[in-house]
C-alpha positions as CSV (number, residue, x, y, z in Angstrom):
1,M,159.3,51.4,165.9
2,S,158.3,53.8,168.7
3,D,157.5,52.8,172.2
4,E,153.8,53.5,171.8
5,N,151.3,50.6,172.2
6,T,151.1,48.7,168.9
7,S,148.8,45.9,170.0
8,S,145.8,47.6,168.6
9,R,147.5,48.6,165.3
10,I,146.6,47.1,162.0
11,V,149.2,47.2,159.2
12,V,148.7,46.4,155.5
13,V,151.7,45.4,153.5
14,T,151.6,44.9,149.8
15,G,153.8,42.0,148.6
16,G,154.4,40.5,152.0
17,S,154.8,36.8,151.2
18,R,158.6,36.9,150.7
19,G,161.7,39.0,150.6
20,I,161.6,42.6,151.9
21,G,157.8,42.5,152.3
22,R,158.0,39.5,154.5
23,A,160.7,41.1,156.7
24,I,158.5,44.2,157.1
25,C,155.5,42.0,158.1
26,E,157.7,40.1,160.6
27,A,159.0,43.4,162.1
28,F,155.5,44.7,162.7
29,A,154.2,41.4,164.0
30,A,157.1,41.2,166.5
31,N,155.8,44.5,167.9
32,G,152.3,43.2,168.4
33,C,150.7,44.6,165.3
34,R,148.0,42.7,163.4
35,V,149.4,42.4,159.8
36,Y,147.5,41.9,156.6
37,F,149.5,41.3,153.5
38,N,148.7,40.6,149.9
39,F,150.3,38.2,147.4
40,V,149.6,37.4,143.8
41,T,151.3,34.0,143.5
42,G,152.9,31.6,145.9
43,D,150.3,30.2,148.3
44,E,153.1,28.2,150.1
45,A,155.2,31.4,150.6
46,A,152.1,33.2,152.0
47,A,151.5,30.3,154.4
48,E,155.1,30.5,155.5
49,T,154.8,34.2,156.2
50,E,151.6,33.6,158.2
51,S,153.5,31.0,160.2
52,R,156.5,33.3,160.8
53,L,154.2,36.1,162.0
54,K,152.7,33.8,164.7
55,T,156.3,32.8,165.7
56,A,157.2,36.5,165.9
57,G,154.3,36.9,168.4
58,G,151.9,38.6,166.2
59,Q,148.9,37.9,164.0
60,G,148.9,37.9,160.2
61,V,146.7,37.1,157.3
62,G,147.7,36.7,153.7
63,I,145.2,37.8,151.0
64,N,145.5,36.6,147.5
65,A,144.8,39.8,145.5
66,D,146.5,41.8,142.8
67,V,146.4,45.3,144.1
68,S,146.9,46.7,140.6
69,Q,143.4,45.4,139.7
70,E,140.5,47.4,141.2
71,K,138.1,44.5,141.1
72,A,140.5,42.2,143.0
73,V,141.0,44.8,145.7
74,Q,137.2,45.3,146.0
75,A,136.7,41.6,146.4
């Protein structure tokens, strides 16, 4: 990540509730970005990611939506 100010940056990560997606969310949160991530299943995993983002010093919100479904994205 560059040295520029990231505190006003908003990042959207698809599949951020676990694995590589979670690690990406954490990296952005650690640099002060506000992170929004989607998940399709696993409410507990999404809650864990939100908690980790706070611990990393950032903000994050999980959104339960299947991005392959246009109606879910619009909602």
